[in-house]
C-alpha positions as CSV (number, residue, x, y, z in Angstrom):
1,M,0.0,0.0,0.0
2,K,1.5,3.3,-1.1
3,V,0.6,6.2,1.3
4,T,0.6,9.7,0.0
5,F,-1.0,11.6,2.9
6,E,1.3,14.5,3.8
7,N,2.8,14.6,7.3
8,P,0.7,17.3,9.1
9,F,3.3,18.1,11.8
10,K,5.6,21.1,11.3
11,P,8.5,21.6,13.6
12,G,10.2,24.4,11.7
13,A,11.1,27.6,13.4
14,G,8.1,29.9,13.3
15,H,6.0,27.6,11.3
16,R,2.3,27.5,12.3
17,P,1.4,24.1,13.6
18,P,-1.6,22.3,12.1
19,Y,-3.5,23.0,15.3
20,L,-2.6,25.8,17.6
21,A,-3.3,24.4,21.0
22,G,-3.9,26.6,24.0
23,R,-2.9,30.3,24.1
24,N,-6.4,31.5,24.6
25,D,-5.5,33.4,27.8
26,E,-2.7,35.1,26.0
27,K,-5.0,36.1,23.1
28,S,-7.5,37.5,25.6
29,E,-4.9,39.6,27.3
30,F,-3.8,41.0,24.0
31,K,-7.4,41.9,23.1
32,R,-7.7,43.7,26.4
33,L,-4.6,45.8,25.5
34,L,-6.3,46.7,22.2
35,T,-9.2,48.4,24.1
36,Q,-6.8,51.2,25.3
37,T,-7.4,54.7,23.9
38,T,-4.4,56.1,25.7
39,I,-1.6,53.6,25.6
40,L,-0.6,52.9,29.2
41,E,0.6,49.4,28.6
42,N,2.6,47.9,25.8
43,A,3.3,44.2,25.6
44,V,6.3,41.9,25.9
45,L,5.7,38.3,24.5
46,T,8.4,36.1,26.0
47,G,9.3,32.5,26.7
48,L,11.9,29.9,26.1
49,R,13.0,28.8,22.6
50,G,10.5,26.4,21.0
51,V,7.5,27.6,23.1
52,G,5.7,29.2,20.1
53,K,6.4,33.0,20.4
54,T,6.7,33.6,16.7
55,V,3.6,31.5,15.9
56,L,1.5,33.3,18.5
57,L,2.8,36.7,17.2
58,D,1.5,35.8,13.8
59,E,-1.9,34.8,15.4
60,L,-2.2,38.2,17.1
61,K,-1.9,40.2,13.8
62,P,-5.4,39.3,12.5
63,I,-6.8,39.9,15.9
64,A,-5.4,43.4,15.9
65,Q,-6.7,44.0,12.3
66,V,-10.2,42.8,13.2
67,E,-10.2,45.2,16.2
68,N,-9.4,48.1,13.7
69,W,-5.7,48.5,14.3
70,F,-2.9,48.7,11.7
71,W,0.0,46.3,12.2
72,V,3.6,46.9,11.1
73,G,6.8,45.2,12.2
74,N,9.7,42.9,11.4
75,D,12.4,40.7,13.0
76,L,14.9,42.8,14.9
77,S,18.4,41.8,13.6
78,E,21.5,42.7,15.6
79,S,22.3,45.3,12.9
80,A,19.2,47.2,13.8
81,S,20.6,47.7,17.3
82,L,24.1,48.8,16.3
83,N,23.2,52.5,16.7
84,E,20.4,54.9,17.2
85,E,20.0,55.9,13.6
86,N,19.6,52.2,12.6
87,I,16.7,51.7,14.9
88,A,15.2,55.0,13.7
89,L,15.5,53.8,10.1
90,R,13.9,50.5,11.0
91,L,10.8,52.4,12.4
92,I,10.7,54.7,9.3
93,S,10.9,51.8,6.9
94,D,8.1,49.9,8.7
95,L,5.9,53.0,8.9
96,S,6.4,53.7,5.2
97,S,5.0,50.2,4.3
98,L,1.8,51.5,5.8
99,T,1.7,55.2,4.8
100,S,2.7,54.5,1.2
101,M,-0.6,52.6,0.8
102,I,-2.8,55.4,2.3
103,R,-4.0,58.2,0.0
104,V,-5.0,61.1,2.1
105,E,-4.5,64.8,2.5
106,V,-0.9,65.4,3.4
107,P,0.3,68.6,5.1
108,N,2.6,70.5,2.7
109,T,5.9,70.9,4.6
110,Q,7.5,73.1,1.8
111,M,4.8,75.7,1.3
112,G,5.5,78.6,-1.2
113,F,3.5,81.9,-1.4
114,N,0.8,80.4,-3.6
115,A,1.1,76.8,-2.5
116,D,-1.9,74.8,-1.3
117,P,-1.6,74.0,2.4
118,T,-2.5,70.3,1.7
119,A,-2.3,67.9,-1.2
120,E,-3.8,64.4,-1.7
121,S,-1.0,61.9,-1.9
122,T,0.7,58.9,-0.3
123,V,3.7,59.1,1.9
124,S,6.8,57.1,0.8
125,F,9.9,56.1,2.8
126,N,11.7,59.0,1.2
127,R,9.1,61.5,2.4
128,L,9.3,60.2,6.0
129,K,13.1,60.2,5.8
130,D,13.0,63.8,4.6
131,V,11.0,64.7,7.8
132,F,13.7,62.9,9.8
133,V,16.6,64.7,8.2
134,Q,15.0,68.1,8.2
135,T,14.0,68.0,11.9
136,P,16.7,69.6,14.1
137,G,18.0,68.0,17.3
138,L,18.9,64.5,18.5
139,V,17.9,61.3,16.8
140,S,15.1,60.9,19.3
141,D,13.7,64.4,18.4
142,K,13.9,63.5,14.7
143,I,12.1,60.1,15.0
144,K,9.4,61.6,17.3
145,A,8.7,64.2,14.5
146,V,8.4,61.4,12.0
147,L,6.0,59.5,14.2
148,E,3.8,62.5,14.8
149,F,3.8,63.4,11.1
150,A,2.8,59.8,10.2
151,W,0.0,59.8,12.8
152,A,-1.4,62.9,11.1
153,I,-1.7,60.8,8.0
154,I,-2.8,57.6,9.6
155,S,-5.5,59.2,11.8
156,Q,-7.4,60.2,8.7
157,T,-8.2,56.5,8.0
158,G,-10.3,56.0,11.1
159,K,-8.1,53.3,12.5
160,K,-7.6,53.1,16.3
161,G,-3.9,53.0,16.1
162,V,-0.8,51.1,15.0
163,I,0.9,48.0,16.6
164,F,4.6,48.0,16.1
165,A,5.4,44.3,16.5
166,Y,9.0,43.2,16.6
167,D,10.2,39.6,16.9
168,E,13.7,38.6,18.2
169,A,13.7,41.8,20.3
170,Q,16.3,40.3,22.7
171,N,18.8,41.5,20.0
172,L,18.2,45.1,21.1
173,S,21.0,46.5,23.2
174,D,22.5,49.8,24.3
175,H,26.3,50.3,23.6
176,A,27.5,52.8,26.2
177,A,31.2,52.4,25.1
178,K,30.2,53.7,21.7
179,D,27.8,56.3,23.1
180,Q,24.9,54.6,21.2
181,F,21.6,53.8,23.0
182,P,19.2,52.4,20.5
183,L,17.2,50.4,23.1
184,S,16.8,53.4,25.4
185,L,15.9,55.6,22.4
186,L,13.1,53.2,21.4
187,L,11.6,53.3,24.9
188,D,11.9,57.0,25.3
189,V,10.4,57.7,21.9
190,F,7.3,55.5,22.5
191,Q,6.8,56.8,26.0
192,S,6.9,60.4,24.7
193,I,4.6,59.6,21.8
194,Q,2.1,57.8,24.0
195,R,2.0,60.7,26.5
196,K,0.7,62.8,23.5
197,D,-2.2,60.4,23.1
198,I,-0.8,59.0,19.8
199,P,-1.9,55.3,19.8
200,F,1.3,53.6,18.7
201,M,1.7,50.4,20.7
202,L,4.9,48.4,21.1
203,L,4.7,44.6,21.0
204,L,8.1,43.0,21.5
205,S,8.7,39.3,21.3
206,G,11.8,37.6,22.5
207,L,13.7,35.3,24.9
208,P,13.4,35.8,28.7
209,T,16.6,37.9,28.5
210,L,14.5,40.7,26.8
211,F,12.6,42.1,29.8
212,P,15.6,42.5,32.1
213,K,17.3,44.4,29.2
214,L,14.3,46.8,28.9
215,V,14.4,47.5,32.7
216,D,18.1,47.9,32.7
217,A,17.8,50.5,29.9
218,R,14.9,52.4,31.5
219,T,13.6,51.5,34.9
220,Y,10.1,52.8,34.0
221,A,9.9,49.9,31.4
222,E,8.7,47.8,34.3
223,R,5.5,50.0,34.3
224,M,5.4,50.4,30.6
225,F,4.9,46.8,29.6
226,K,2.5,44.0,30.3
227,I,4.5,40.7,30.3
228,I,2.9,37.8,28.5
229,F,5.1,34.8,29.4
230,L,4.4,31.7,27.3
231,E,4.6,28.6,29.4
232,K,4.8,25.0,28.1
233,L,1.4,23.5,27.3
234,G,-0.6,21.6,29.9
235,V,-1.5,18.0,29.4
236,K,-4.9,18.7,27.7
237,D,-3.5,21.2,25.2
238,S,-0.5,18.8,24.5
239,L,-3.0,16.0,23.8
240,D,-4.9,18.3,21.4
241,A,-1.7,19.3,19.7
242,I,-0.9,15.7,19.0
243,K,-4.4,14.3,18.2
244,K,-6.2,17.0,16.3
245,P,-3.8,17.2,13.3
246,M,-4.7,13.5,12.6
247,D,-8.5,14.0,12.8
248,D,-8.7,14.0,9.0
249,K,-10.5,10.9,7.8
250,K,-7.9,10.4,5.1
251,C,-5.1,10.3,7.6
252,P,-3.7,6.8,7.5
253,V,-2.0,7.0,10.9
254,R,-3.4,7.1,14.5
255,F,-1.1,7.1,17.5
256,N,-2.3,4.8,20.3
257,E,-2.7,6.0,23.8
258,D,0.7,4.6,25.0
259,S,2.4,6.5,22.1
260,I,0.6,9.7,22.9
261,E,1.5,9.5,26.6
262,L,5.1,8.9,25.7
263,I,5.2,11.9,23.4
264,V,3.6,14.2,26.0
265,E,6.2,13.1,28.6
266,C,9.3,13.4,26.4
267,S,8.2,16.7,24.8
268,G,7.7,18.3,28.2
269,G,4.7,20.1,26.7
270,Y,6.9,22.4,24.5
271,P,5.2,23.0,21.1
272,Y,8.3,22.6,19.0
273,F,9.3,19.3,20.6
274,I,5.7,18.0,20.2
275,Q,5.8,18.8,16.5
276,F,9.3,17.4,16.1
277,I,8.6,14.1,17.9
278,C,5.2,13.7,16.2
279,R,6.6,14.4,12.7
280,E,9.3,11.7,13.2
281,T,6.8,9.2,14.7
282,F,4.3,9.8,11.9
283,D,7.0,9.1,9.2
284,I,8.1,6.0,11.0
285,F,4.6,4.7,11.4
286,I,3.9,5.3,7.7
287,Q,6.9,3.1,6.8
288,R,5.9,0.4,9.3
289,I,2.3,0.3,8.1
290,S,3.6,-0.2,4.6
291,A,5.8,-3.0,5.8
292,D,3.1,-4.4,8.1
293,Q,5.4,-4.0,11.2
294,N,4.6,-3.3,14.8
295,L,3.8,0.4,15.6
296,S,5.8,1.7,18.5
297,V,7.6,5.0,19.1
298,P,11.4,4.6,18.8
299,I,11.8,7.4,21.3
300,D,15.6,6.9,21.9
301,S,16.5,7.4,18.2
302,I,14.1,10.3,17.9
303,L,15.6,12.1,20.9
304,R,19.1,11.5,19.5
305,K,18.0,13.2,16.2
306,L,16.5,16.0,18.3
307,D,19.8,16.4,20.1
308,R,21.6,16.8,16.7
309,D,19.1,19.1,15.2
310,F,18.1,21.4,18.1
311,F,20.7,21.2,20.9
312,A,24.1,20.3,19.4
313,G,24.7,23.7,17.7
314,R,24.1,25.5,21.0
315,W,26.2,23.0,23.0
316,A,29.1,23.4,20.5
317,K,29.3,27.2,21.4
318,V,30.1,26.7,25.1
319,T,33.6,26.0,26.5
320,D,34.6,22.8,28.3
321,R,34.6,24.6,31.6
322,Q,31.1,26.1,30.9
323,R,29.9,22.5,30.0
324,E,31.2,21.4,33.4
325,L,29.1,24.2,35.1
326,L,26.0,23.4,33.0
327,T,26.4,19.7,34.0
328,V,26.5,20.6,37.7
329,I,23.3,22.6,37.2
330,A,21.6,19.8,35.2
331,E,22.4,17.3,37.9
332,S,21.3,19.5,40.8
333,K,18.1,18.9,42.7
334,N,16.4,21.7,40.8
335,G,17.3,20.2,37.5
336,G,15.7,22.3,34.8
337,G,14.2,24.7,37.3
338,E,15.5,28.0,38.8
339,F,18.8,28.1,40.7
340,S,21.0,30.6,42.4
341,V,24.7,31.2,42.3
342,Q,25.2,29.9,45.8
343,E,23.3,26.7,45.0
344,V,25.6,26.1,42.0
345,V,28.7,26.7,44.1
346,E,27.5,24.3,46.7
347,A,26.7,21.6,44.1
348,S,30.1,22.0,42.5
349,Q,31.9,21.0,45.7
350,R,31.9,17.4,44.6
351,L,34.1,18.3,41.7
352,E,37.9,18.0,41.8
353,K,38.0,21.6,40.7
354,S,34.9,23.4,42.2
355,F,33.6,26.8,41.2
356,S,33.8,30.0,43.3
357,S,30.9,32.5,43.4
358,S,32.8,35.0,41.3
359,H,33.6,32.4,38.7
360,V,30.0,31.2,38.5
361,N,28.8,34.8,38.1
362,Q,31.3,35.5,35.4
363,M,30.4,32.3,33.4
364,L,26.6,32.7,33.8
365,N,26.8,36.3,32.5
366,K,28.7,35.0,29.4
367,M,26.1,32.3,28.8
368,I,23.3,34.9,29.2
369,D,24.9,36.8,26.3
370,G,25.0,33.5,24.4
371,G,21.3,32.8,25.0
372,I,21.9,29.6,27.1
373,I,20.9,31.1,30.5
374,Y,18.6,33.9,31.6
375,K,18.3,35.8,34.9
376,N,15.0,36.9,36.3
377,R,14.3,40.0,38.3
378,H,14.8,38.1,41.6
379,A,18.4,37.2,40.9
380,R,17.7,33.6,40.1
381,Y,18.7,31.8,36.9
382,S,17.2,29.3,34.5
383,F,18.1,27.6,31.3
384,A,16.9,29.7,28.3
385,V,16.7,26.5,26.2
386,P,13.9,24.1,27.2
387,L,14.8,20.6,28.4
388,L,18.5,21.5,28.1
389,D,19.1,19.7,31.4
390,Q,17.9,16.4,29.9
391,F,20.1,16.8,26.8
392,I,23.1,17.4,29.1
393,L,22.4,14.3,31.1
394,R,22.1,12.3,27.9
395,Q,25.5,13.6,26.8
396,K,27.1,12.6,30.1
397,S,25.5,9.2,29.9
398,D,26.9,8.7,26.4
399,Y,30.4,9.8,27.5
400,T,30.5,7.6,30.7
401,S,29.3,4.6,28.8
402,L,32.3,4.7,26.3
């Protein structure tokens, strides 16, 4: 029997799963933010890698549009955060994608003696950049002038406002040594614009390292943002994410209850891992059905493939001594949970060469920069990569069995 049914599971980065399980509370919270007339709260969408931030961000866009908001945005590359002018040009470019499609009365900024005060036109990137260049003052003054000018155009459409949505926002950073503060500029500009009742809302998505960065840049960021932290899926939502993509009557594969229970356990409820394990299991079952073989999940081989595809690249970037530290953390009583510097120091005493507090602090800070660890506002740390502790334990098991 030749099976041609397409595998419904999609573990790619940012790919929408066949069924988006859970996230109703997060959507409701976003809808609440859209009811603001004066923007008092912006949003930070955060969580570990593989938890579905980009997918949810894509789901929020049509919600905003239905609620009569415009939506602009992009991924924030590290180059956008190199200096203040780069982040300003990022905003101008994103705004121009919107204003260039709106034909309205535009204030004439170069009026002659007999010139009309307004003219019907669209506003291109070059027009917005002209406003930026011609406005005197600092970069922040210039970009505020652009945003105010753009709102004068956009407000004529009857829309409630504009969502500025940026993914991978953990890439934003200030660079004090170079006297460049693009992150601080972004926060200052939007706070100033919102105080003038211009409904431009920031929606930043990124790793858990993002919010501490915002607060370090400007302490008022703690009051400026509503944090939407994406947790792993609960058991019910995990079951839905596994079962519902196979509800199609033409689907030749059904996972039995034992297989489903094993996938829920090994995925930890993380959407990417659910999609990855289910995709591999689906392909294996198709082959075994064709060969009339027993259907069981070869979870060990699937996890090894997951190790190569998801974890290995990150593991390769840490030093041998950092790996020792990460192994101590993975083997500690908290495992993949939160931990403190002191707890790590104490757990390392069993090593021939233990870690001091200063050494642990130094190494954790380097791994925060590398996206392996994150620190919350209560001076406790966690892995920024889900189930990294289990990967580390598998690596140690393989090494000791040699």
